[in-house]
Structure formats: structure tokens, C-alpha cells
C-alpha positions as CSV (number, residue, x, y, z in Angstrom):
1,M,32.8,10.4,-11.1
2,K,31.1,11.2,-14.3
3,E,27.3,11.0,-14.4
4,Y,25.5,9.2,-17.2
5,K,21.9,9.3,-18.5
6,T,21.6,5.6,-19.4
7,L,23.9,4.0,-16.8
8,K,23.9,4.1,-13.0
9,I,27.4,3.6,-11.6
10,D,27.9,2.6,-8.0
11,E,31.6,2.5,-7.2
12,R,32.1,1.0,-3.7
13,E,35.1,1.6,-1.5
14,E,35.7,-2.1,-1.3
15,G,36.7,-2.1,-5.0
16,I,33.5,-3.2,-6.6
17,S,31.7,-1.2,-9.4
18,I,28.0,-2.0,-10.0
19,I,27.0,-0.9,-13.6
20,T,23.2,-0.7,-14.0
21,L,21.7,-0.3,-17.4
22,N,19.2,2.5,-16.7
23,R,16.5,2.7,-19.4
24,P,13.8,0.7,-17.5
25,E,11.0,2.3,-19.5
26,R,12.5,0.6,-22.6
27,L,13.5,-2.6,-20.8
28,N,17.1,-1.3,-20.9
29,A,17.2,-1.6,-24.6
30,I,20.5,-0.4,-26.2
31,N,20.3,3.0,-27.9
32,F,23.0,5.3,-29.3
33,E,23.5,7.1,-26.0
34,L,23.9,3.9,-24.0
35,I,26.5,2.6,-26.4
36,E,28.6,5.7,-26.1
37,E,28.2,6.0,-22.3
38,F,29.0,2.3,-21.8
39,L,32.1,2.6,-24.0
40,D,33.3,5.7,-22.1
41,Y,33.0,4.0,-18.7
42,L,34.7,0.8,-20.0
43,D,37.6,2.9,-21.2
44,Y,37.8,4.4,-17.7
45,L,37.9,0.9,-16.2
46,E,40.6,-0.4,-18.4
47,N,43.2,1.6,-16.6
48,N,41.6,1.8,-13.2
49,Y,43.4,0.2,-10.2
50,D,40.8,1.0,-7.5
51,I,38.0,-1.1,-9.1
52,N,38.8,-4.8,-9.1
53,V,35.5,-6.5,-9.8
54,V,32.5,-5.3,-11.9
55,I,28.9,-6.3,-11.6
56,L,26.6,-5.7,-14.6
57,T,22.8,-5.6,-14.1
58,G,19.6,-3.9,-15.3
59,E,17.2,-1.4,-13.7
60,G,13.6,-2.5,-13.4
61,R,12.2,-5.8,-14.6
62,A,14.7,-6.5,-17.4
63,F,18.4,-7.0,-17.9
64,S,18.3,-5.8,-21.5
65,A,15.8,-6.3,-24.4
66,G,18.6,-5.8,-26.9
67,L,18.9,-3.1,-29.6
68,D,16.3,-0.4,-29.3
69,L,14.9,-0.6,-32.9
70,K,12.6,2.4,-32.3
71,D,15.4,4.6,-31.2
72,M,17.7,3.5,-34.0
73,G,14.9,4.3,-36.5
74,S,14.7,7.9,-35.3
75,L,18.3,8.8,-36.3
76,S,17.2,11.2,-39.1
77,S,14.8,13.2,-36.9
78,N,16.6,13.3,-33.6
79,E,18.6,16.4,-33.1
80,L,20.8,14.8,-30.4
81,Y,22.6,12.7,-33.1
82,K,23.1,15.8,-35.2
83,T,24.6,18.0,-32.5
84,D,26.3,15.8,-30.0
85,P,30.0,15.2,-31.0
86,R,29.9,11.7,-29.7
87,F,27.6,10.8,-32.6
88,R,29.6,12.4,-35.4
89,Y,30.2,9.0,-36.9
90,L,26.4,8.8,-37.6
91,Q,26.1,12.1,-39.3
92,T,26.6,10.8,-42.8
93,K,23.6,10.3,-45.0
94,D,25.0,7.0,-46.4
95,S,22.9,4.3,-44.6
96,I,25.4,1.6,-45.4
97,K,28.2,3.5,-43.8
98,V,26.0,4.3,-40.8
99,G,25.2,0.6,-40.4
100,F,28.8,-0.4,-40.6
101,M,30.0,2.2,-38.1
102,L,27.1,1.5,-35.7
103,Q,27.7,-2.2,-35.8
104,R,31.4,-1.7,-34.9
105,R,30.4,0.6,-32.0
106,I,27.9,-1.8,-30.5
107,T,30.3,-4.8,-30.7
108,Q,33.1,-2.8,-29.1
109,I,31.1,-3.1,-25.9
110,M,31.4,-6.9,-25.9
111,I,35.1,-6.7,-26.8
112,K,35.9,-4.1,-24.1
113,L,34.0,-6.1,-21.4
114,R,36.5,-8.9,-22.1
115,K,39.5,-6.5,-22.4
116,I,39.1,-4.7,-19.1
117,P,41.2,-6.4,-16.4
118,Q,38.4,-6.7,-13.9
119,P,36.3,-9.9,-13.8
120,V,32.7,-9.2,-14.7
121,I,29.6,-10.8,-13.1
122,A,26.3,-10.4,-14.8
123,A,23.3,-10.3,-12.5
124,I,20.3,-11.0,-14.8
125,K,16.6,-10.8,-14.3
126,G,13.8,-10.7,-16.9
127,P,14.6,-10.5,-20.6
128,A,18.2,-10.8,-21.9
129,Y,17.4,-10.7,-25.6
130,G,19.7,-10.1,-28.6
131,G,22.3,-7.6,-27.5
132,G,21.3,-8.2,-23.9
133,L,22.2,-11.9,-24.2
134,A,25.5,-10.9,-25.8
135,L,26.3,-8.6,-22.9
136,S,25.7,-11.4,-20.5
137,L,27.9,-13.8,-22.5
138,A,30.7,-11.3,-22.4
139,A,30.7,-11.5,-18.6
140,D,32.9,-14.0,-16.7
141,I,30.0,-15.3,-14.5
142,R,26.2,-15.2,-15.0
143,I,23.8,-15.2,-12.1
144,A,20.1,-15.5,-13.1
145,G,16.9,-14.4,-11.4
146,E,13.9,-16.7,-11.6
147,S,12.3,-14.4,-14.2
148,S,15.2,-14.5,-16.6
149,V,14.6,-15.3,-20.2
150,F,17.5,-15.6,-22.7
151,C,17.0,-15.3,-26.5
152,N,19.4,-14.9,-29.4
153,A,16.8,-12.8,-31.1
154,F,18.8,-11.6,-34.1
155,I,17.5,-14.4,-36.4
156,K,13.9,-13.1,-35.6
157,I,14.4,-9.7,-37.2
158,G,15.5,-10.8,-40.6
159,V,19.2,-10.7,-40.2
160,S,21.9,-13.3,-39.3
161,G,21.7,-15.1,-36.0
162,A,25.4,-14.5,-35.7
163,D,25.9,-11.1,-34.0
164,C,27.7,-9.4,-31.1
165,G,29.9,-12.4,-30.3
166,S,27.1,-14.9,-29.9
167,T,28.6,-17.5,-32.2
168,Y,31.9,-17.2,-30.4
169,W,30.7,-17.4,-26.8
170,L,27.6,-19.6,-26.8
171,P,29.3,-22.8,-28.2
172,R,32.2,-22.3,-25.7
173,V,29.8,-21.8,-22.8
174,I,27.2,-24.5,-23.4
175,G,28.5,-26.6,-26.2
176,F,27.9,-26.6,-30.0
177,S,24.6,-28.5,-30.2
178,D,22.6,-26.4,-27.6
179,A,24.2,-23.2,-29.0
180,A,23.2,-24.1,-32.5
181,E,19.6,-24.6,-31.6
182,I,19.4,-21.3,-29.7
183,I,21.2,-19.4,-32.5
184,Y,19.3,-20.9,-35.4
185,T,15.8,-20.8,-33.9
186,G,15.8,-17.7,-31.7
187,K,13.9,-19.7,-29.0
188,D,13.4,-18.5,-25.5
189,V,15.5,-20.1,-22.8
190,D,14.0,-19.7,-19.3
191,A,16.0,-19.6,-16.1
192,K,15.5,-23.3,-15.4
193,E,16.8,-24.4,-18.8
194,A,19.6,-21.9,-18.7
195,E,20.8,-23.5,-15.5
196,R,20.4,-27.0,-16.9
197,I,22.6,-26.2,-20.0
198,R,25.1,-24.2,-17.8
199,L,24.4,-20.9,-19.5
200,V,24.2,-19.5,-16.0
201,S,26.1,-20.5,-12.8
202,R,22.9,-20.6,-10.7
203,V,19.4,-19.3,-10.4
204,V,18.1,-17.4,-7.4
205,P,15.0,-15.3,-6.6
206,D,15.0,-12.0,-8.5
207,S,15.3,-10.1,-5.2
208,N,18.5,-11.9,-4.4
209,I,20.5,-11.6,-7.6
210,L,22.5,-8.5,-6.6
211,E,23.4,-9.8,-3.2
212,E,24.4,-13.2,-4.8
213,A,26.7,-11.3,-7.2
214,L,28.1,-9.3,-4.3
215,I,29.0,-12.4,-2.4
216,I,31.0,-13.7,-5.4
217,A,32.6,-10.3,-6.0
218,R,33.7,-10.0,-2.3
219,N,35.2,-13.4,-2.5
220,M,37.3,-12.2,-5.4
221,I,38.4,-8.9,-3.9
222,N,39.8,-10.8,-1.0
223,K,42.4,-12.2,-3.4
224,S,45.5,-10.6,-4.8
225,V,44.6,-7.9,-7.3
226,L,47.6,-8.8,-9.4
227,G,46.7,-12.5,-9.3
228,L,43.1,-11.8,-10.2
229,R,44.0,-9.6,-13.2
230,L,46.6,-12.1,-14.5
231,T,44.1,-14.9,-14.2
232,K,41.5,-13.1,-16.3
233,Q,44.2,-12.4,-18.9
234,A,45.2,-16.0,-19.0
235,L,41.5,-17.2,-19.3
236,N,40.9,-14.7,-22.2
237,I,44.0,-16.0,-24.1
238,N,43.9,-19.7,-23.3
239,I,40.3,-20.2,-24.3
240,D,41.7,-20.1,-27.8
241,A,45.1,-21.6,-27.0
242,P,46.4,-23.8,-29.9
243,S,47.8,-26.4,-27.6
244,L,48.2,-27.4,-24.0
245,E,51.9,-26.5,-24.2
246,S,51.0,-22.9,-25.3
247,A,48.5,-22.6,-22.5
248,I,50.9,-23.8,-19.8
249,E,53.7,-21.5,-21.1
250,L,51.5,-18.5,-20.5
251,E,50.5,-19.9,-17.1
252,N,54.2,-20.3,-16.3
253,Q,54.9,-16.7,-17.1
254,T,52.0,-15.4,-15.0
255,Q,53.1,-17.5,-12.1
256,N,56.7,-16.3,-12.4
257,V,55.6,-12.7,-12.3
258,A,53.1,-13.1,-9.5
259,S,55.4,-15.2,-7.3
260,Q,57.8,-12.2,-7.1
261,S,55.0,-9.9,-5.7
262,I,54.5,-8.7,-2.2
263,D,51.1,-10.5,-2.3
264,A,52.8,-13.9,-2.8
265,R,55.1,-13.3,0.2
266,E,52.1,-12.2,2.3
267,A,50.2,-15.4,1.3
268,S,53.2,-17.6,2.2
269,M,53.6,-16.0,5.6
270,A,49.8,-16.2,6.3
271,F,49.8,-19.9,5.4
272,F,52.5,-20.8,7.9
273,E,51.0,-18.5,10.5
274,K,47.6,-20.1,10.0
275,R,45.7,-16.9,9.2
276,E,44.0,-15.2,6.3
277,P,46.3,-13.2,4.1
278,K,46.0,-9.4,4.1
279,F,46.6,-8.3,0.5
280,N,47.3,-4.6,-0.2
281,K,45.1,-2.6,-2.6
282,W,46.9,-1.1,-5.5
């Protein structure tokens, strides 16, 4: 397993990977190195059949404070960005090009979190601001610690409040009106309000968020791996389905494929034998 500077990866034999954003001294703010390391690991997960559920969390007292503006401002003086081939796209002196390419790299993280076949559970405590909020929104399930504070902070720094998928996910997760207020005002949403508006599934003490996420993850990995992956695929596509008929057509196809699998036969036998199914790992 590759080691990263800005991420801690804990891949467990049971098929769960815990990704921990690991810049606690900067409240896990997103810098160039974190972007590239995160993308590298997500590329690895996309074709991985040993990891079936992902948990995303942050080291220390924050989930992520969003983009590290201090780090981004040091581009011209930081030798890392001039010598490391991962940052060759930033080596132009054209600031407009740099901004364009950097924006695409950051937002690829949110796209890839949806693209990987594994369900993603965000275990959040402390600030989830700007890009940190966007990371949590790209997860399938969000568990909040009592200290959690969510903020669509983009509007506060002189740019559009529409960034990193926030205007796509927030209205779908919590409804248009609540989403519009959060996006237009950049207001803080504490854990209690986040639970009320269903931004998060539940709120637990900070010390319990990882264990709560692991309970959900272990519930998932006891299911058919094929069934789990086909389900995420269907959810991703059908959230934008043009009609009920289109959604059901996709569901029919996934069911036809899955029903021919060894897992389906095992589940059928287990039902009649009144026992829990024993699904094979891939």
C-alpha cells in the first residue's frame, strides 16, 4: 500500500477502507498535495475488488476547513510545485490557466467519489467548510459529531457560492429552499440543524462517529458485493432519471444481472434454510 503525506489509509481485511484527511495542523484544509494524493487513491479504488465500503473522515478536530488559501498563495515560491511532476500542470506563469486547471483538479475529487463503486460514508466532526462541505456531500451517507459545523463558504471569499458540486447536491439532499439559504448566505449550520434539515443521517458524540460509521459499513459488507455496486450505480444514474420508466428500466437490468449470480442463489438457499447468507468476496 502506497503511503501518503496528507492522507492516512487504513484498509481492513473485512473490506473497509478508512480514508483520513491528515493535515490536522491546518484543519485538514485542501492543498495541492492533498488533491493529488486523494485523486491517486480514488483511481486505485475505482478498480479495486477487495475494498467494498469507504469511510471518509478527518484527523484532529476538523473534517476539513476547505481550500487552504495560504498554501494556494505560495505557488510561486514553493519549490515542491516546480519540481514534483504531479504538479506540472501548475508550472505555467499564466494565472488564468493555473486557476482553470486547479479548479478541474479539485472538482475531480467530488466526481471520483461518486464514480468509485464503493459506497462512501462521511464521518464528520468539527468544521466542514467550503470544499470540506462538498466532500461530505459527495458521500452516500453523512454521520455528524456533535461539534460539526457545515458552511458553504465560497460566497464569503468573493466568488460564486456555486462550487465543487454544492449547487447540484445540496438541493437534492435537503430541498431547494434550505439549500438556497445556505448557498446564498454562507451561514453556519450546526449539527442540530444539519440533522433537522436531513443534511446528515444522525448526530452522535464526536468520540463515536467512527464506530457509528463502521457499524453502517459492516452492515453493507455483509451484503452481496455485486448487489452493492450495482445499487450505487443505479442511485447515481437514477437521481437524474428523466422518468419513472427510465429508472425502472435500469433497475430491471441490474436485477436481471444480479439474479444470475452465485450470491443470488446463496441468498435463496439461505432464506429457505432460515439462516444468514454467506456471500463470497470477489
